[in-house]
Steps between C-alpha positions, in 0.01 A plus 500: 500500500799545723418593866759774485279685249222506759737657748597767244128567445440520873787752535362707212149506649635594842703781348194635315297484819767671704533776242127548503495532881776754496384712204119504515277723712164329452425268790323239288796479255742470792278228644502308169880533482529347850282211385729462196800477729328234712419296188860527388605358838251218456644421158851489646387275789335251257801509267741422781266230626494342155878524463571334833225240484320575830172666591629765740491778240148413394382504861665840549332629183162385637554689826607806303173485306308487829684807626438676168127430523489650851701796368246557222213514744662743742683709239197556278288593802759765599524630145122526471477692827770741388324547168168569670645762732742676259343417157844400383705179507836677518759364741591858596146560626522205743739696719226763554288246691701558818325681783 
């Protein structure tokens, strides 16, 4: 398969993720869309790495996965705390947590 096709797929996945972040109100769905965008970036990094024949893109994709894992831990903890206090996972309710 041509590496350009992987870049088209990465662009499509990133666009779907960006649309989900902008259009959805549920925090868990927004969180999953952010993860989809990060995976699209990983696919683009690996595709460019394969096209140019070096490992820099694959190393960058590995570090992006490490950051995504840390984001999952912190983000889910925040979402769970908002859900426990408001009994809703809506993004609009998160602004009510201010003192």
